[in-house]
OpenMM code with the backbone's topology and positions (N, CA, C; nanometers):
from openmm import Vec3, app, unit

residues = "MET GLU SER PRO LEU VAL SER GLN PRO LEU ALA ALA SER CYS GLU ALA ASN HIS GLN GLU CYS GLN TRP THR ARG ASP MET ASP THR ASN ASP LEU TYR GLN LEU VAL TYR VAL SER GLN SER GLY ASP ASP VAL ASP ALA LEU ALA LEU GLU ALA ILE ARG ARG GLN ALA ALA SER ASN ASN LEU LYS LEU GLY ILE THR GLY VAL LEU LEU LEU GLY GLY GLY CYS PHE LEU GLN LEU LEU GLU GLY PRO ARG GLU ALA ILE ALA MET VAL TYR GLY LYS ILE ALA ILE ASP SER ARG HIS LYS GLN PRO ASN VAL LEU".split()
positions = [
    Vec3(9.3754, 12.3821, 11.8298),
    Vec3(9.4964, 12.3398, 11.8498),
    Vec3(9.5185, 12.1818, 11.8175),
    Vec3(9.6397, 12.1460, 11.7688),
    Vec3(9.6464, 12.0067, 11.7146),
    Vec3(9.6638, 11.9097, 11.8459),
    Vec3(9.6127, 11.7933, 11.8305),
    Vec3(9.6003, 11.6945, 11.9343),
    Vec3(9.7524, 11.6455, 11.9393),
    Vec3(9.8002, 11.6135, 12.0696),
    Vec3(9.9347, 11.5744, 12.0847),
    Vec3(9.9688, 11.4267, 12.0273),
    Vec3(9.8596, 11.3647, 12.0018),
    Vec3(9.8565, 11.2411, 11.9558),
    Vec3(9.9065, 11.2108, 11.8115),
    Vec3(9.8853, 11.3188, 11.7344),
    Vec3(9.9062, 11.3113, 11.5897),
    Vec3(10.0110, 11.4380, 11.5470),
    Vec3(10.1045, 11.4094, 11.4803),
    Vec3(10.2029, 11.4966, 11.4327),
    Vec3(10.1441, 11.5836, 11.3171),
    Vec3(10.2139, 11.6827, 11.2755),
    Vec3(10.1766, 11.7714, 11.1665),
    Vec3(10.1961, 11.6853, 11.0364),
    Vec3(10.1087, 11.7193, 10.9377),
    Vec3(10.1508, 11.6482, 10.8020),
    Vec3(10.2813, 11.6550, 10.7676),
    Vec3(10.3303, 11.5440, 10.7021),
    Vec3(10.4689, 11.5377, 10.6390),
    Vec3(10.4890, 11.6425, 10.5301),
    Vec3(10.3996, 11.6726, 10.4656),
    Vec3(10.4133, 11.7759, 10.3552),
    Vec3(10.4442, 11.9136, 10.4166),
    Vec3(10.3635, 11.9479, 10.5145),
    Vec3(10.3891, 12.0750, 10.5750),
    Vec3(10.5287, 12.0640, 10.6451),
    Vec3(10.5698, 11.9721, 10.6959),
    Vec3(10.6857, 11.9536, 10.7626),
    Vec3(10.8176, 11.9731, 10.6691),
    Vec3(10.7940, 11.9122, 10.5436),
    Vec3(10.8988, 11.9327, 10.4437),
    Vec3(10.8929, 12.0591, 10.3894),
    Vec3(10.7955, 12.1275, 10.3694),
    Vec3(10.7861, 12.2782, 10.3275),
    Vec3(10.8521, 12.3665, 10.4336),
    Vec3(10.8169, 12.3419, 10.5552),
    Vec3(10.8743, 12.4328, 10.6624),
    Vec3(11.0140, 12.4193, 10.6791),
    Vec3(11.0658, 12.3132, 10.6461),
    Vec3(11.2256, 12.2774, 10.6558),
    Vec3(11.2923, 12.2911, 10.5226),
    Vec3(11.2156, 12.3587, 10.4189),
    Vec3(11.2773, 12.3615, 10.2961),
    Vec3(11.3260, 12.2620, 10.2322),
    Vec3(11.2664, 12.1505, 10.2598),
    Vec3(11.3249, 12.0090, 10.2028),
    Vec3(11.2397, 11.9867, 10.0744),
    Vec3(11.3123, 11.9188, 9.9895),
    Vec3(11.2464, 11.8646, 9.8733),
    Vec3(11.1719, 11.7435, 9.8964),
    Vec3(11.0321, 11.7575, 9.8702),
    Vec3(10.9478, 11.6326, 9.9036),
    Vec3(10.9327, 11.5396, 9.7813),
    Vec3(10.9206, 11.4195, 9.8040),
    Vec3(10.9053, 11.3253, 9.6930),
    Vec3(10.7669, 11.3310, 9.6564),
    Vec3(10.6707, 11.3902, 9.7143),
    Vec3(10.5400, 11.3837, 9.6711),
    Vec3(10.4772, 11.5209, 9.7345),
    Vec3(10.3564, 11.5456, 9.6773),
    Vec3(10.2941, 11.6813, 9.7029),
    Vec3(10.1339, 11.6332, 9.7246),
    Vec3(10.0672, 11.6929, 9.8333),
    Vec3(9.9312, 11.6719, 9.8524),
    Vec3(9.8629, 11.8056, 9.8760),
    Vec3(9.7324, 11.7982, 9.8414),
    Vec3(9.6598, 11.9180, 9.8890),
    Vec3(9.6356, 11.8950, 10.0423),
    Vec3(9.6485, 12.0196, 10.1153),
    Vec3(9.6256, 12.0132, 10.2565),
    Vec3(9.4714, 12.0247, 10.2828),
    Vec3(9.4284, 11.9025, 10.3140),
    Vec3(9.2776, 11.8871, 10.3485),
    Vec3(9.2682, 11.7940, 10.4531),
    Vec3(9.1464, 11.7301, 10.4892),
    Vec3(9.1248, 11.6470, 10.5960),
    Vec3(9.1790, 11.5083, 10.5526),
    Vec3(9.2244, 11.4782, 10.4548),
    Vec3(9.2983, 11.3553, 10.4106),
    Vec3(9.4394, 11.3586, 10.4215),
    Vec3(9.5022, 11.4610, 10.4901),
    Vec3(9.6411, 11.4777, 10.4964),
    Vec3(9.7145, 11.3665, 10.5754),
    Vec3(9.8341, 11.3310, 10.5564),
    Vec3(9.8870, 11.2215, 10.6125),
    Vec3(9.9562, 11.2629, 10.7437),
    Vec3(9.9080, 11.1829, 10.8502),
    Vec3(9.9641, 11.2054, 10.9754),
    Vec3(10.0381, 11.0866, 11.0341),
    Vec3(10.1120, 11.0979, 11.1354),
    Vec3(10.1835, 11.0084, 11.1838),
    Vec3(10.1784, 10.9937, 11.3420),
    Vec3(10.1797, 10.8831, 11.3887),
    Vec3(10.1564, 10.8520, 11.5294),
    Vec3(10.2588, 10.7395, 11.5720),
    Vec3(10.3466, 10.7571, 11.6622),
    Vec3(10.4422, 10.6629, 11.7180),
    Vec3(10.4116, 10.6344, 11.8604),
    Vec3(10.3999, 10.5076, 11.8862),
    Vec3(10.3820, 10.4613, 12.0377),
    Vec3(10.4661, 10.3561, 12.0864),
    Vec3(10.4947, 10.3350, 12.2149),
    Vec3(10.5586, 10.2030, 12.2646),
    Vec3(10.4535, 10.1631, 12.3690),
    Vec3(10.4499, 10.0342, 12.3932),
    Vec3(10.3746, 9.9810, 12.5039),
    Vec3(10.4406, 9.8348, 12.5279),
    Vec3(10.4058, 9.7965, 12.6591),
    Vec3(10.4453, 9.6594, 12.6969),
    Vec3(10.3606, 9.5810, 12.6436),
    Vec3(10.4073, 9.4579, 12.5964),
    Vec3(10.3207, 9.3553, 12.5519),
    Vec3(10.2476, 9.2723, 12.6549),
    Vec3(10.1363, 9.2431, 12.6258),
    Vec3(10.0791, 9.1577, 12.7323),
    Vec3(10.1147, 9.0259, 12.7432),
    Vec3(10.0994, 8.9539, 12.8464),
    Vec3(10.1471, 8.8177, 12.8815),
    Vec3(10.0980, 8.7113, 12.7762),
    Vec3(9.9846, 8.7357, 12.7240),
    Vec3(9.9297, 8.6380, 12.6148),
    Vec3(9.9816, 8.6708, 12.4758),
    Vec3(10.0737, 8.7584, 12.4593),
    Vec3(10.1220, 8.7772, 12.3181),
    Vec3(10.2467, 8.6871, 12.2939),
    Vec3(10.2075, 8.5869, 12.1883),
    Vec3(10.3066, 8.4962, 12.1570),
    Vec3(10.3126, 8.5064, 11.9900),
    Vec3(10.3706, 8.4090, 11.9264),
    Vec3(10.3872, 8.3994, 11.7850),
    Vec3(10.2533, 8.4183, 11.7187),
    Vec3(10.1697, 8.3259, 11.7737),
    Vec3(10.0211, 8.3104, 11.7066),
    Vec3(9.9458, 8.4372, 11.7288),
    Vec3(9.9610, 8.5012, 11.8424),
    Vec3(9.8833, 8.6151, 11.8776),
    Vec3(9.9344, 8.7301, 11.7803),
    Vec3(10.0626, 8.7541, 11.7672),
    Vec3(10.1408, 8.8421, 11.6707),
    Vec3(10.0898, 8.8295, 11.5334),
    Vec3(10.0655, 8.6971, 11.4857),
    Vec3(10.0274, 8.6837, 11.3536),
    Vec3(9.8829, 8.7165, 11.3296),
    Vec3(9.8009, 8.6937, 11.4491),
    Vec3(9.6604, 8.7356, 11.4371),
    Vec3(9.6421, 8.9075, 11.4247),
    Vec3(9.7391, 8.9573, 11.4999),
    Vec3(9.7326, 9.1109, 11.5034),
    Vec3(9.7719, 9.1556, 11.3611),
    Vec3(9.8794, 9.1059, 11.3058),
    Vec3(9.9176, 9.1326, 11.1723),
    Vec3(9.8071, 9.1097, 11.0729),
    Vec3(9.7458, 8.9998, 11.0788),
    Vec3(9.6253, 8.9728, 10.9705),
    Vec3(9.5060, 9.0790, 10.9976),
    Vec3(9.4724, 9.0900, 11.1171),
    Vec3(9.3550, 9.1809, 11.1437),
    Vec3(9.3994, 9.3177, 11.1024),
    Vec3(9.5136, 9.3609, 11.1405),
    Vec3(9.5559, 9.5001, 11.1134),
    Vec3(9.5789, 9.5311, 10.9536),
    Vec3(9.6268, 9.4163, 10.8852),
    Vec3(9.6418, 9.4523, 10.7457),
    Vec3(9.5006, 9.4589, 10.6864),
    Vec3(9.3991, 9.3895, 10.7207),
    Vec3(9.2773, 9.4107, 10.6639),
    Vec3(9.2029, 9.5349, 10.7040),
    Vec3(9.2116, 9.5719, 10.8343),
    Vec3(9.1492, 9.6931, 10.8865),
    Vec3(9.2091, 9.8212, 10.8297),
    Vec3(9.3540, 9.8151, 10.8437),
    Vec3(9.4328, 9.9347, 10.7948),
    Vec3(9.4163, 9.9678, 10.6434),
    Vec3(9.4115, 9.8580, 10.5638),
    Vec3(9.3712, 9.8959, 10.4222),
    Vec3(9.2496, 9.9543, 10.3961),
    Vec3(9.1516, 9.9352, 10.4669),
    Vec3(9.0198, 9.9970, 10.4646),
    Vec3(9.0195, 10.1418, 10.4999),
    Vec3(9.1068, 10.1683, 10.5887),
    Vec3(9.1271, 10.2925, 10.6619),
    Vec3(9.2249, 10.3916, 10.5906),
    Vec3(9.3024, 10.3366, 10.4998),
    Vec3(9.4128, 10.4092, 10.4488),
    Vec3(9.5311, 10.4224, 10.5235),
    Vec3(9.5542, 10.3308, 10.6268),
    Vec3(9.6671, 10.3334, 10.7225),
    Vec3(9.7709, 10.2522, 10.6704),
    Vec3(9.9021, 10.3071, 10.6967),
    Vec3(10.0050, 10.2150, 10.6780),
    Vec3(10.0912, 10.2428, 10.7941),
    Vec3(10.2172, 10.1365, 10.8144),
    Vec3(10.2749, 10.1674, 10.9178),
    Vec3(10.3605, 10.0353, 10.9429),
    Vec3(10.4179, 10.0266, 11.0673),
    Vec3(10.5122, 9.9064, 11.0981),
    Vec3(10.4977, 9.8851, 11.2474),
    Vec3(10.4942, 9.7517, 11.2773),
    Vec3(10.4814, 9.7245, 11.4105),
    Vec3(10.5966, 9.6249, 11.4589),
    Vec3(10.6770, 9.6760, 11.5587),
    Vec3(10.7966, 9.5946, 11.5924),
    Vec3(10.7573, 9.5481, 11.7468),
    Vec3(10.8043, 9.4046, 11.7685),
    Vec3(10.7890, 9.3536, 11.9010),
    Vec3(10.9347, 9.2972, 11.9435),
    Vec3(10.9887, 9.3431, 12.0606),
    Vec3(11.0968, 9.3086, 12.1006),
    Vec3(11.1282, 9.3312, 12.2474),
    Vec3(11.1946, 9.2481, 12.3209),
    Vec3(11.2165, 9.2690, 12.4650),
    Vec3(11.0910, 9.3066, 12.5435),
    Vec3(10.9720, 9.2272, 12.5104),
    Vec3(10.8436, 9.2519, 12.5591),
    Vec3(10.7808, 9.3759, 12.5466),
    Vec3(10.8125, 9.4597, 12.4547),
    Vec3(10.7617, 9.5834, 12.4096),
    Vec3(10.7282, 9.5907, 12.2616),
    Vec3(10.6206, 9.6678, 12.2479),
    Vec3(10.5691, 9.7036, 12.0977),
    Vec3(10.6272, 9.8479, 12.0775),
    Vec3(10.6532, 9.8556, 11.9536),
    Vec3(10.6846, 10.0029, 11.9033),
    Vec3(10.6088, 9.9935, 11.7632),
    Vec3(10.5359, 10.0959, 11.7604),
    Vec3(10.4623, 10.1080, 11.6237),
    Vec3(10.4379, 10.2400, 11.5667),
    Vec3(10.4537, 10.2549, 11.4393),
    Vec3(10.4411, 10.3822, 11.3693),
    Vec3(10.3083, 10.3415, 11.2929),
    Vec3(10.2139, 10.4461, 11.2832),
    Vec3(10.0893, 10.4465, 11.2129),
    Vec3(10.0952, 10.5737, 11.1353),
    Vec3(10.0436, 10.5498, 11.0037),
    Vec3(10.0537, 10.6750, 10.9118),
    Vec3(9.9341, 10.6682, 10.8402),
    Vec3(9.8573, 10.7840, 10.8223),
    Vec3(9.7322, 10.7876, 10.7415),
    Vec3(9.6521, 10.9061, 10.7722),
    Vec3(9.5272, 10.9003, 10.7431),
    Vec3(9.4344, 11.0226, 10.7718),
    Vec3(9.4253, 11.0269, 10.9226),
    Vec3(9.4090, 11.1526, 10.9588),
    Vec3(9.4121, 11.1852, 11.1110),
    Vec3(9.3093, 11.1253, 11.1903),
    Vec3(9.1719, 11.1255, 11.1414),
    Vec3(9.0541, 11.0463, 11.2103),
    Vec3(9.0809, 10.9050, 11.2199),
    Vec3(9.1383, 10.8472, 11.1228),
    Vec3(9.1570, 10.6970, 11.1201),
    Vec3(9.2734, 10.6705, 11.2223),
    Vec3(9.3731, 10.7435, 11.2280),
    Vec3(9.4898, 10.7176, 11.3121),
    Vec3(9.4343, 10.7331, 11.4624),
    Vec3(9.3699, 10.8329, 11.4870),
    Vec3(9.3033, 10.8583, 11.6319),
    Vec3(9.2114, 10.7301, 11.6549),
    Vec3(9.1412, 10.6920, 11.5647),
    Vec3(9.0509, 10.5883, 11.5893),
    Vec3(9.1091, 10.4622, 11.6296),
    Vec3(9.2102, 10.4244, 11.5365),
    Vec3(9.2908, 10.2886, 11.5707),
    Vec3(9.3935, 10.2951, 11.6941),
    Vec3(9.4443, 10.4220, 11.7201),
    Vec3(9.5072, 10.4266, 11.8465),
    Vec3(9.4254, 10.4116, 11.9617),
    Vec3(9.2888, 10.4671, 11.9536),
    Vec3(9.1894, 10.4542, 12.0683),
    Vec3(9.1663, 10.3188, 12.1090),
    Vec3(9.1525, 10.2226, 11.9932),
    Vec3(9.1430, 10.0846, 12.0136),
    Vec3(9.2614, 10.0147, 12.0621),
    Vec3(9.3887, 10.0596, 12.0418),
    Vec3(9.5080, 9.9918, 12.0815),
    Vec3(9.5196, 10.0200, 12.2210),
    Vec3(9.4830, 10.1504, 12.2589),
    Vec3(9.5188, 10.1880, 12.4010),
    Vec3(9.4243, 10.1184, 12.5096),
    Vec3(9.3074, 10.0470, 12.4485),
    Vec3(9.2310, 9.9819, 12.5509),
    Vec3(9.2445, 9.8238, 12.5128),
    Vec3(9.3267, 9.7833, 12.4332),
    Vec3(9.3561, 9.6481, 12.3875),
    Vec3(9.4384, 9.5687, 12.4956),
    Vec3(9.4021, 9.4674, 12.5454),
    Vec3(9.4706, 9.3910, 12.6624),
    Vec3(9.5949, 9.3344, 12.6096),
    Vec3(9.6372, 9.3353, 12.4964),
    Vec3(9.7799, 9.2816, 12.4466),
    Vec3(9.8613, 9.4048, 12.4596),
    Vec3(9.8299, 9.5161, 12.4886),
    Vec3(9.9061, 9.6293, 12.5055),
    Vec3(9.8930, 9.6887, 12.6534),
    Vec3(10.0027, 9.7083, 12.7293),
    Vec3(10.0065, 9.7589, 12.8621),
    Vec3(10.0773, 9.8792, 12.8502),
    Vec3(10.0297, 9.9829, 12.9219),
    Vec3(10.0851, 10.1179, 12.9346),
    Vec3(10.1263, 10.1873, 12.8033),
    Vec3(10.0325, 10.1959, 12.7130),
    Vec3(10.0837, 10.2606, 12.5833),
    Vec3(10.1151, 10.4093, 12.6103),
    Vec3(10.2173, 10.4511, 12.5422),
    Vec3(10.2659, 10.5765, 12.5556),
    Vec3(10.3091, 10.6414, 12.4136),
    Vec3(10.2443, 10.7568, 12.3866),
    Vec3(10.2662, 10.8129, 12.2594),
    Vec3(10.3914, 10.8921, 12.2600),
    Vec3(10.4757, 10.8725, 12.1598),
    Vec3(10.6182, 10.9344, 12.1758),
    Vec3(10.6041, 11.0748, 12.0869),
] * unit.nanometer
topology = app.Topology()
chain = topology.addChain("A")
for resn in residues:
    res = topology.addResidue(resn, chain)
    for name in ("N", "CA", "C"):
        topology.addAtom(name, app.Element.getBySymbol(name[0]), res)
C-alpha cells in the first residue's frame, strides 16, 4: 500500500486521466513523487534563517534529485517537494523534526 505521505507518480496520474503528458518515464524506483505540507514557522525564522534554509536545501536537494518550492507567509510554511520517493520521505522526515517547523501537516 502506498504511503499517505507521497502521492502517485505524475506520469501514472496523467495516463489515468487520459491527459497528454509533456514527458514520459519508465515506472521504476526513480519515479517522480510529490509531497505538499504546511507548518507553522518557528519563532526564530527570520530573513537570515530563511536564506540559510534556501542555501542548504538547494545544495542537498540537488544531490538527491529533488525540486520544489517553499513559501513563507503569515507565519506558515507551505512547501511542495518533488523527486524520488525515498528522497522525499527522507527530507520530509528531517523537516518534521526541525525546530523551524511547528506542527507540520501533509496535505
